[in-house]
N, C-alpha and C positions, 0 to 999 in steps of 0.2 A: 513469677516473672519468666518470660521466655527469652531464650538467647537469640540474638540477631541472626537471621538467615539459617536457622537450624532446619532439620528435615520437615518441620511443620510450619515453616514460614508462611504467613498469611492464612493459615488454617487454625481457626479459633475455637474449634470444638471437635469432639471425637468423631462425629458423623462426617464432618468435612475431611478429617484425616483419612477415614476409611474410604471415602469417595475418591480422594485424590490418589492415595497410594494403591488402592485396590482396582481402580478403573481408568484413571486418566494418565498417570505418571509415565507409563511405558509405551503409550501409543505413538505411532509414527507421526511425522509432521507433513501436512500438505500446505505449502506456502503459495497460495493462489494469486497473491499480488505482492511483488517486491520490485526493487530497483537494482538488484545485483547485476553486475556487468557480465554478460555471457562470455565475452572474450577471456575473462579471468577464470571462468569455470573450464572453458575448453582448453586453455593452456595449463590448467592446474597450477595457477600462480602460487608461488612461495613468497610470502611477505617477508621483507628484510627486517622489520622491527615492529613493535607494538603500535607506534604512532601511525605507521602506514596503513595498518588494518583497522585501527580503532578511532583515529582522529581525523584522518583525511576524508573530507566530504561529509562529516557529521555535523550538520547544522544545529542539532539539539545541544551538543557539547559546546559549540561555538557561542550560542546564545547565552549559555550559563557562564562561560568564561568572560564574555564581554560585560555581563551584569556584575560579575565579581570584580571587574576592573582590570582585566588582562588586555594588553595591547593587541591590536589586530594582527601584528606580525606573527603572533603565536597561534592564530586561528587560521586564516587563509593566506598568511604571508610566508616569507621564505626563511624564517628562523630555523635553526637546526632541529631535527626530529626529536632529539633527546630533550632539548629546551622546551619544545612544545609540550612534550609529555609532562615535564616537571610543572609547567604552568597548569595543565589539567589536574595533576595531583594536588596542587595548591588549591584549586577550585573545589575539588570533590568534597572536602569537609564542610564547605559552604552550601552544599546542595541538599542538606538534610531536609527531609519531607518532600523533596522533588523526586519524581520517579527515576531520575538519573542516578541517584544514590543506590537505589535497589538494582537497577540494570547493571551498573558498573560492577557491583560486587557479585551479582549472579554470574556475569560473564567471566570475571576473574576466577571464580570457583569452578564453573562448569567446563570451561575450556582448559584452564591451566592448573587447576587444583590449588589455587592461591587463596588462603583464608584470611590473609592480612587485610586490614582496612587501608585503602589507598589514601595517602597523606604525603606531605613533603618529606616526612621521616622515612616512609617506606618506598618512596617513588623510585629510587635508583635500583633497589633490589628487585622490585616488581618489573621494572622496565627490562633489566638485563635478563632476568629469569624467563619471562614470557617471550622476549625477543629471541632468546636462544632456542626455545621450543619451536617457535614459528619457523626457524630455519631448518628444522628436522623434517624428513619426508612425510611423517605421519601427521604433520600440521599443514600440509598443502590444502588448497581450497576444497578439493574433492573430499579429502579426508575430514575436513572440518564439517562438511555437510553430512558425511557418514556418522561422525561422532554424535551429532544431534538427531540422528534417526530421521533425516529428511527423506521423504519419498518422492515429492513433486515440487518443482520450483517453476513459477511463471514469472518471467522477467517482463520488463515494460519496454516496448519497442516501437519505433516510428515506422509508418508505412514505407518510407524511403530506405529503411535499413535493409541491407542485403541478407541478413540472417546467416551469414557464412559460418559464424561460430555455432549457431544452432545446428546447421547442417553437419558440421564436424562432430558435434556431440551425438547427433542422431546416428552417425556412422560408427561411432566408437562403441566400446562395450561398457560404458558407464551405466551403472544400474539405476541411478537416480534420474528420473524423467525431468528434462529441462525444456520447457515449452515457451515460445514467445507469446506475448499479449499485444494486441493491436491498439496503439495509443495515437490517434490522429489529431492531437491538439494543434500541432503546427499547421495542419491543413486547414484549420479554422482561424488561425491567428491573423486576421485580415486588418487589424487596427494599424499595422505598420506596413505600408505598401512595399517599401524597399526590402525588408527582411522576408516578407511573404513571397514576393516574386523570386527572391534568391532560393527560398525553400522549394517553390514549384520547379525551379531549374533542376534541383536535386531529384525531384520526383520524375521529371521528364527524362533524366538520364537513366533512371532505373527501369522505366517502362519503354524507353527508347522510342518515344514519339512526342510531338509537341502537345502542349496543353494550352489551347487557344480559347476554347469556349468552356462554359461551365460543364457541359456534358462530357467534355474531354477529361475534366478533373474527376468526375464521378466514375468514368470508365477506368481511369488510372487507379483510383482507390479500390474499385471492384477487383481489378487484376491483382493488386497487392493483397487484398483480403483473401482471394483464392490461394495465392502463394502462401500466405501465413497459415491458412487452413491445411495445406499440404504438409506444412512443417509441424503440424500437431497443435496449432493454436485453436483454442475454443473459447477465448475470452477477449472482449474489447474493454477498453478503459478510457474514461474521459475525465480530465481535471478541469472543472468549470466553476466560475463564481456562482452562477445559478443556472437553472434550466432555461433554454431558449425555445420559444414556441410561438413566435409572432406569425400572423397570417402573411402570405406572400403569393405572388403569381410567378409562373415560369418566366414571363417577360421581365418582371422586376429582377429576378435573380440573374438572368443573363446580362441585363444592363448593369447591375451592381458589380458582377464579376468582371465585366469588360472594363469598368471604371478602375477597379483596383489593379487589374492586369496592366492597365496603361500607366500605372504609377501614381494615380490620384488618390488622395485620402478620402475615406468614406465618412458619411454622416453617421451618427449613433444609430438612427433608425435603420440605415442600410446595413450596418454591421449586425444588428439583431436579426434582421430578415435573412441574411446570408447564413449566419450561424444556425438559425432555426431550420432552414432548409437542409443544411449539411447534417445536422444531428439526426433529423428524420431519415434522410437517405441512408445514413450509416446504420441506424437502428433497423431499417428494412433489410440491409445486407446481413446483419447479425441474425435476424429471425430466419432468413432464408437458409443460412448456414447452420442453424441450430446452436448458435453460440450463447454464452452468458454475457450480458452487457453490464458494465460497472460505471457508476457515476459518482465521482468524488466532488462534492458540492460545498462551497462556502469559504474558500480561502481568499483572503485579500493579500495579494502578493506585492513584493518589492516596495514596501511602504517608505523606506528611506531612499530617496532619490540619490542622495550623496553617496551612500554605500553601494547602491546599484551601479552607479557610474564607476565606482572604484573597484568593486570585486565581482559584479555581475549577478545573475539570478541564482536562486537556490542556495543562498549562503546564510540563511537564518534571519531574514528581514521580512518574513511573511507572518500573517496573523489571522485570527478569526474574523470573518466578515458578517454583515447583517443584511444581506440582499433579500429582496422579495423572492419567495420560493414557491409557496403553495399553488397559486394560480398557474404560473407557467409550467410547473411540474405536472399538475393535473391535466392541463391541455395537451402536453406532450404525450403522456402515457395514455390518455383517453383516445387520442387520434390513432395511435398504434393499435389499441385494444379494439376500437370500432372496426378497423380494417383487418383484424385478425393477424396482425404483424408484430405483436408484443412478445418478445422472447423472454427467457428467464433474466431477471434484473436484480442487481444489488445496488441499493442507494446508501451512500455514506454522507453524513453531514458533519461539518466541522464546528458548527455553532450548536452548543448543547441546548439552546433555547428551541431548536428545531427537532429535538428528539421525538416528541409526541406527534409533531407534524409528519415526520418521515414514517414513523411506525404506522400511523393511521392511513397515510397515503398509499403505502405499500399494500395494506390490507384491502384497499379499494379494488385492486386489479388481480387478486388471486381468483382463479376460476376453476380450481379442482383438477386441472389438467396435469399439473406437476406438483408434487409435495414441496411446499415452500418456494413456489415459483417467484414470488416477489419478496425480496430479502431486505430487512433493515440491517445494513452492514455494521460490522464491529466498530468500536471506538477508534477513531482515526486521528493520527498526527497529534495534536494537542490533547486529544481525548483518549489515547491508548495507554492510560494509567489507571490505577486502582479506582479512583473516584469516577472517572469517565467510563470505564468498563462496567462498573456496577450500575451506573445510571442507564447505560444503554441496555444492559441485561434486564434491569427492572422495568424499563419502558416497554421493551419487547415482550416481556412476560405478561405485563398488564394489558397490552393492546394487540398482541399477536400470539404466535406459538413459539416459545423458546425452544421447544423440543425439535423444531424444524430448522433451527439456526445453523448456518454453515461455519460458524466459529471464527477463529482468529487468523490473522496474517501478520507478516512483519512490516510491510511497507517500508523496507529499509534498504540502504545501500551498503550495509556492513555484513560481512560473513560471520560476525560475532553477535548478531542480534537474535539468534534463535531461542535463547532463554525467555524471550517475550512470550512464546507459546506456553512455556512452563508457568510464567507469571499469570497469564490469562487463565490457565487451567486451575491454578490455585485459587484465584479470585472466584471463578465459577463454582468450584466445589465448596468454598466457604459460604457463598451466598445460599446455595441449596442446603448445605448442612445446617446453617443457622435457622433456616425455615423449619427444618425437621426438629431441631432442638426446641423451637418455640411452639411446636405443635401445629404448624401451618401446612406441613406436608407429611404424608405417611412415612414411617420408618421402614420402607420397603427397598432394600438394597438392590434387588433385581430390577425394579422399576426405575429407581433413581440412577443406578449405575449405567443402565442402558442409555438413558437420556444423556448422561455426561459423556459417554463414549461416542454417541452420535454427534453431539455438538463439537467435540474435540477432533473428530476424525471421519466417522462414517457418513455423516450428512454431506460433507464436502466431496467425498469420494464418489458418491452417487450423483450429486447435483451437477458436477462438472463432467460426468461421464467417465470417470477413472475407476469404475467399479470392477 
């Protein structure tokens, strides 16, 4: 019987142990997609207590707390920080077999050296001890990143963002590279004319000129794209229900844009056409700049209207969707490919039923020009846990080249999430080690160790140009 979270956690055989400890464990981290706030990195924020860094904004924890029967005031409400933490501690023993149980205790151990299991009995000790450490200088945000051997962080930023904090970081002597990523979702959110026009007013203010016609919008986005590039950005990202690739004409797009700009609601067909055009145009920008484009596909958001009206978006009321994906995704990629405008691309799916779809679709558009040009992205959101990671790795192995995979990311808003890279590396090494033990792969540590190191670090370093 193994002990919980010992040094061989998730490593179920000797080969897996050798791969992890000998090849993966000490590699730096490239976090090429996350939602960390750049202002808190630039200011080197010092969190006042464990609740502020660990519970604020964490919809994973909030979902578990609600399911356990915890009142909303302890999630998104105004309950005292210590009481919120006590409610989380009460919830944790109920999360057995949920990845939150693993993540929680990995984070307590790796950041704070706490080996206690979090429970109502240990809550106050853990809260006070961790909070006291967080107030020390070596637990500032920058030092937390250093502690986890983070080498690159790519935040997620709107085209209208000023990137002032990235500029400050670029001028500082901070050795960890903090780059923006171009996330133009709001520029496509045309379903609500009022909020869309308010967003375009923000964009107008940044580019200092009016956006009257659709071409004005594209020129504004191109200007921001160039500015992001000058700030070190080499990645775009889109959060979409599905891919949009409806046929359209320039006249139709101008008419649709004028309609929404006038404050009128669009028909569903008009929304699809406008989104299709914008996705294509931004993909062309990415290709011209030599960027990597990322597409996060399949989330059904804000399912509870009541809670959306009460607490707003991104509070833990999103789930897996089942949208049609194959044909629109094929049309989108094929158009870019035909025109020689398809840049390096990472496709993430939230619905595990689409694993094989995404893996085979990516393979359709590899052309030998770039190793691993088309990527089946790592398990995302509900799938970034042991079962989801294993399924993604197995599907990629069977239908593509696992050896070219660019590996894990945190996709997190928390500075305490970096043990997720350790979690992924352990799962990866165990998967390969198990194959060796079963005679499915050769027991060649040089061969296997290099592949593990490539997946955990070197592939991403080369793929994104940070070689």
